[in-house]
GUFI-191308 format. One line per 5 residues: their letters; for each residue x, y, z of C-alpha. Coordinates in steps of 0.2 Angstrom, whole numbers, plus 2048, in hexadecimal, padded with zeros to 3 digits. Layout:
A) X,Y,Z | ...
END
This chain:
XXXXX) 80C,796,808 | 80B,79F,7F7 | 819,79B,7EB | 81C,7A7,7DB | 827,79D,7CF
XXXXX) 832,7A8,7C4 | 83B,7A5,7B4 | 849,7AF,7AE | 83F,7B9,7A2 | 833,7BD,7B2
XXXXX) 842,7C5,7BB | 845,7D1,7AC | 832,7D7,7AE | 830,7DB,7C0 | 828,7EB,7C3
XXXXX) 824,7F6,7D2 | 816,800,7D2 | 819,813,7D1 | 80B,817,7DE | 7FE,80F,7E8
XXXXX) 7EF,806,7DF | 7DF,811,7E4 | 7D3,802,7E4 | 7DF,7F5,7EF | 7E0,803,7FA
XXXXX) 7D0,805,7FB | 7CB,7F4,7FE | 7D9,7F2,80C | 7D5,801,814 | 7C5,7F9,817
XXXXX) 7CD,7EA,81F | 7D4,7F7,82B | 7C4,7FC,830 | 7BD,7EA,832 | 7B9,7E3,845
XXXXX) 7BD,7DA,84F | 7CF,7DA,852 | 7D7,7E3,844 | 7DE,7F2,84D | 7EF,7F4,847
XXXXX) 7F5,802,851 | 7FE,80C,842 | 7ED,80F,83B | 7E5,814,84C | 7E3,827,848
XXXXX) 7DD,824,836 | 7D0,817,83B | 7C7,822,847 | 7C7,82F,83B | 7C1,824,82D
XXXXX) 7B3,81D,837 | 7AF,830,83A | 7AF,834,829 | 7A5,826,822 | 797,829,830
XXXXX) 796,83B,82D | 795,839,819 | 787,82C,81A | 793,81F,812 | 792,810,81F
XXXXX) 787,806,812 | 794,809,805 | 7A2,804,810 | 798,7F5,815 | 795,7EF,803
XXXXX) 7A8,7F0,800 | 7AA,7E6,810 | 79F,7D9,80B | 7A6,7D7,7FB | 7B7,7D5,802
XXXXX) 7B7,7D0,814 | 7C8,7D3,81D | 7C6,7C1,824 | 7C1,7B8,816 | 7CC,7AC,80C
XXXXX) 7C8,7B4,7FB | 7BE,7C3,7F4 | 7BC,7C7,7E1 | 7CB,7CD,7D6 | 7C0,7D7,7CC
XXXXX) 7BF,7E5,7DB | 7D1,7E9,7D6 | 7D2,7EA,7C5 | 7E4,7EC,7BC | 7DD,7FC,7B3
XXXXX) 7DF,804,7C6 | 7F2,806,7C3 | 7EC,815,7B7 | 7E1,81D,7C5 | 7D2,81A,7D0
XXXXX) 7C5,821,7BF | 7CE,814,7B4 | 7CB,805,7C2 | 7BA,809,7C3 | 7B6,809,7B2
XXXXX) 7BF,7F9,7AF | 7B5,7F1,7C0 | 7A4,7F8,7B6 | 7AA,7EE,7A8 | 7AB,7DE,7B0
XXXXX) 7A6,7D0,7A5 | 796,7C7,7AB | 79F,7B5,7AB | 7AD,7BD,7B6 | 7A0,7C4,7C3
XXXXX) 797,7B4,7C3 | 7A8,7AA,7C5 | 7AF,7B5,7D3 | 7A0,7B7,7DB | 79C,7A6,7DD
XXXXX) 7AD,7A2,7E3 | 7AB,7B0,7F1 | 799,7A8,7F5 | 792,7B9,7F2 | 77F,7B4,7F0
XXXXX) 780,7AB,800 | 786,7B9,809 | 77D,7C8,801 | 76F,7BF,7F7 | 766,7CE,7F1
XXXXX) 773,7DA,7EB | 77F,7CD,7E7 | 772,7C2,7DC | 771,7D0,7CF | 783,7D5,7D0
XXXXX) 789,7C2,7CC | 77A,7C2,7BE | 783,7D1,7B7 | 778,7DF,7BA | 780,7EF,7B8
XXXXX) 777,7F9,7C5 | 781,7ED,7D4 | 791,7F1,7CA | 78C,805,7C9 | 788,804,7DB
XXXXX) 798,7FC,7E0 | 7A3,807,7D5 | 79B,817,7DE | 79D,80E,7F0 | 7AF,80D,7EB
XXXXX) 7B2,81D,7E5 | 7A9,826,7F4 | 7B2,81B,801 | 7C2,820,7F8 | 7BF,831,7F9
XXXXX) 7BA,832,80B | 7C7,826,812 | 7D5,823,808 | 7D8,834,7FD | 7DB,83E,80C
XXXXX) 7EA,834,810 | 7EF,832,7FF | 7FD,83E,7FE | 805,834,80E | 802,823,807
XXXXX) 809,828,7F6 | 81A,82F,7FF | 81B,81F,809 | 81A,815,7F9 | 825,820,7F0
XXXXX) 832,81E,7FE | 830,80C,7FE | 832,80B,7EA | 840,818,7E9 | 84A,80B,7F6
XXXXX) 847,7FC,7EE | 84A,804,7DB | 85C,809,7E1 | 85E,7F8,7E8 | 859,7F2,7D7
XXXXX) 864,7FE,7CD | 873,7F8,7D8 | 871,7E7,7DB | 865,7DE,7CF | 854,7D6,7D0
XXXXX) 85B,7C8,7DD | 860,7D4,7E9 | 84F,7DE,7E7 | 845,7CF,7EA | 84F,7CB,7FA
XXXXX) 84B,7DC,801 | 838,7D7,805 | 83D,7CC,814 | 834,7C8,81E | 822,7CB,815
XXXXX) 82B,7C0,807 | 839,7B5,804 | 843,7B2,7F5 | 84B,7A1,7F1 | 84E,7A2,7DF
XXXXX) 844,79D,7D4 | 835,79F,7E1 | 830,7AC,7EA | 827,7A7,7FA | 818,7AF,805
XXXXX) 810,7AB,815 | 7FF,7A8,80E | 7EE,7A2,815 | 7ED,794,809 | 7FA,788,7FF
XXXXX) 7FB,790,7ED | 807,790,7DE | 807,7A0,7D3 | 811,79C,7C2 | 817,7AC,7BA
XXXXX) 81A,7A4,7A8 | 825,7B3,7A1 | 816,7C1,7A6 | 822,7C7,7B5 | 81B,7CF,7C5
XXXXX) 814,7DF,7C8 | 819,7E3,7DB | 80D,7F1,7E3 | 811,7F9,7F3 | 803,7FE,7FE
XXXXX) 7FF,808,80B | 7F1,7FE,813 | 7F7,7EE,812 | 7FB,7E6,821 | 807,7D5,825
XXXXX) 806,7CD,815 | 806,7CF,803 | 7F8,7CC,7F8 | 7F5,7C4,7E6 | 7E6,7C2,7DA
XXXXX) 7DE,7B2,7DD | 7DD,7AE,7C9 | 7ED,7A8,7C2 | 7E8,7AF,7B1 | 7E8,7C0,7B5
XXXXX) 7F8,7CD,7B4 | 803,7C6,7C2 | 802,7D3,7D1 | 808,7D2,7E3 | 802,7E1,7EF
XXXXX) 80E,7E2,7FE | 80F,7EC,80E | 81A,7FB,810 | 823,802,81E | 81A,810,826
XXXXX) 824,820,82D | 821,823,840 | 81B,833,83C | 80A,82C,834 | 807,821,844
XXXXX) 7FC,825,851 | 808,82F,85F | 807,839,86E | 809,84C,86D | 819,854,867
XXXXX) 820,863,86D | 824,86A,85C | 816,86D,850 | 816,86E,83D | 811,880,83F
XXXXX) 81F,884,84A | 82B,87D,83E | 824,886,830 | 827,897,839 | 838,892,83D
XXXXX) 83E,88A,82D | 831,891,81F | 822,886,819 | 82C,87C,80C | 83C,878,815
XXXXX) 832,872,825 | 829,867,818 | 83A,862,810 | 840,85D,823 | 830,853,827
XXXXX) 831,84A,817 | 844,846,81B | 83E,83C,82A | 83E,82F,81D | 84E,82F,813
XXXXX) 84D,833,800 | 855,839,7F1 | 853,84B,7EA | 847,843,7DB | 83C,839,7E9
XXXXX) 83B,84A,7F5 | 835,854,7E6 | 827,848,7E2 | 822,846,7F4 | 81F,857,7F6
XXXXX) 81A,85D,7E4 | 829,868,7E2 | 836,86B,7D6 | 847,860,7D8 | 852,871,7D8
XXXXX) 846,878,7E5 | 847,868,7F0 | 85B,868,7EE | 85D,879,7F3 | 852,876,803
XXXXX) 85C,866,807 | 86B,870,806 | 865,87E,811 | 862,86F,81E | 873,867,81C
XXXXX) 87B,878,81F | 872,878,82F | 876,867,834 | 864,861,832 | 867,856,823
XXXXX) 874,84C,81C | 877,844,80B | 881,835,807 | 884,82D,7F6 | 87B,81C,7F2
XXXXX) 881,815,7E1 | 87B,821,7D5 | 870,82B,7E1 | 871,836,7EF | 867,832,7FE
XXXXX) 861,83F,80A | 85D,83D,81C | 85B,846,82D | 86A,848,839 | 866,844,84C
XXXXX) 865,858,84F | 857,858,840 | 84E,84A,847 | 84D,852,857 | 848,863,850
XXXXX) 83A,859,846 | 833,84F,853 | 836,85C,862 | 83F,850,86C | 852,84A,86E
XXXXX) 84D,838,870 | 84C,82D,85F | 83C,82D,856 | 82F,821,85D | 82C,812,852
XXXXX) 81E,806,84F | 820,7F3,84E | 818,7EB,83E | 81B,7DD,831 | 81D,7E2,820
XXXXX) 829,7E1,813 | 83B,7E9,819 | 841,7F6,80E | 853,7F5,80A | 858,805,812
XXXXX) 853,7FF,823 | 84B,80E,827 | 841,811,839 | 831,80E,833 | 823,803,834
XXXXX) 81E,7F4,829 | 80B,7F4,825 | 803,7E6,81B | 7F1,7E1,81B | 7E8,7D3,815
XXXXX) 7EC,7C6,808 | 7E4,7C6,7F9 | 7DF,7B8,7EF | 7E5,7A8,7F4 | 7F4,7AC,7FE
XXXXX) 7F2,7BE,801 | 7EB,7C8,811 | 7DB,7C7,81C | 7D3,7C9,80D | 7D3,7B9,802
XXXXX) 7D3,7C4,7F4 | 7E2,7C2,7EF | 7EC,7BB,7FD | 7EB,7BF,80E | 7E8,7B9,820
XXXXX) 7D6,7BA,81D | 7D8,7B5,809 | 7DC,7A3,80B | 7D3,79F,7FC | 7DB,7AB,7F0
END
């Protein structure tokens, strides 16, 4: 069990990351490719494509290197793989990784048992040689480009939807209510936030606050960094729109919708499968807010969308007719069972969460996960 202890000043410093963290997503994506028995259905189509891409691009060794440093079934993996600087993008994160101090490499490498598992390569890494760090950074960059970047727009949209729903709860009801929305992945019993973890661990925030990072590739359990001296973060699984999960063929295809409605309006219709505000729609589809509002109004007039006020926000969603048009069927859209943090909006979606990071996070110890008992 992971117990995160809050003080009053920590509650004022709770943050939700605006977008996925590129290095966390890359490491956790590798966990979804790790055999055996990690065949989470929602990642099925992505997994097949990712394996093909890695093979065709000659990146099998690079992926294996990441997997060796951060095994999906390990109780711990090094924190230096996911530096805080990655909040500013992949390039910033890789630069920070390359600058990891030698003492930290040695300490985290020893904790992960790296020399014993990868004697030749990790011996040089733990000794502080720059070549292995450069090689690792290159592997992370290439693997991210091959299997994470192609789905980044969808991952960012999923995270934006999750963040938007929680931000509305925060604005309307405060931090206490926000922390209650993470059930069943997290349990808030003031002043302690509990998470199912592979090891027993206490994290004292001591006024530093907590940065919550929504993750597309995290599955089941949240993940925390193992080192209590690092800026406190908790990576948590988001619900996945059913449209991203593998599904059978539909009778209505994107091109047909574009022909019927126009390209942008068809994209708005598809995006509203996951209710959103005008601003969220604009960010997801990279259009202006006035343009998004205009298209939503047109869909609403055709009884394909509806809007409702929620506090200071207006939430747009599909009507049953809009859902039927989007999915080419009159029955409700298929849902996929999962187990992540439930969004406050309670939308039809599939929760996803991956391993724990370090003590107390997912399958990878690194932070805390099913496999990360030691973080």
